[in-house]
C-alpha positions in Angstrom: -53.7 -73.6 31.8 -50.1 -74.0 32.8 -49.2 -74.7 36.3 -46.3 -72.9 38.0 -43.9 -74.8 40.0 -42.7 -73.4 43.4 -39.2 -73.1 42.0 -40.5 -71.1 38.8 -42.5 -69.0 41.5 -39.4 -68.3 43.6 -37.3 -67.6 40.4 -40.1 -64.9 39.5 -39.9 -63.4 42.8 -36.1 -63.1 42.8 -36.3 -61.4 39.4 -39.1 -59.0 40.5 -36.7 -58.0 43.5 -33.7 -57.5 41.3 -35.8 -55.4 38.8 -37.3 -53.2 41.4 -33.7 -52.7 42.8 -32.7 -51.6 39.3 -35.6 -49.3 38.9 -34.4 -47.6 42.1 -30.8 -47.3 40.7 -29.4 -49.8 43.2 -27.7 -53.0 42.7 -27.2 -55.8 45.3 -23.6 -57.1 45.7 -22.6 -60.1 43.6 -22.5 -62.3 46.7 -26.2 -61.3 47.6 -27.3 -62.0 43.8 -25.7 -65.4 44.0 -27.3 -66.2 47.3 -30.7 -65.5 45.6 -30.1 -67.5 42.8 -28.6 -70.3 45.2 -32.0 -70.1 47.1 -34.0 -70.7 43.8 -32.0 -73.6 42.9 -32.5 -75.2 46.3 -28.8 -74.8 47.3 -29.2 -72.5 50.2 -32.1 -71.0 52.3 -33.4 -67.3 52.4 -32.7 -67.3 56.2 -29.0 -68.1 55.6 -28.5 -65.5 52.9 -30.4 -62.9 55.2 -27.9 -63.6 58.1 -25.0 -63.4 55.7 -26.2 -60.1 54.3 -26.5 -58.6 57.9 -23.2 -60.0 58.8 -21.6 -58.1 55.9 -23.6 -55.0 55.6 -24.9 -54.0 58.9 -22.7 -52.4 61.6 -23.2 -53.3 65.2 -23.9 -50.5 67.4 -23.2 -50.8 71.2 -24.8 -48.0 73.3 
């Protein structure tokens, strides 16, 4: 029986997320896609990528 490495599991999870988006006719920005790939490669953290996505795509609303 093959053992899957944590990095391979991360890669599979990223592929599944991107596939789900394609099914829903959505596409992440190239920056987000690259950020996810960097997470799999160990060059970045999911927390850092999420903060970047929020800064770029979520507008701050003050009441």
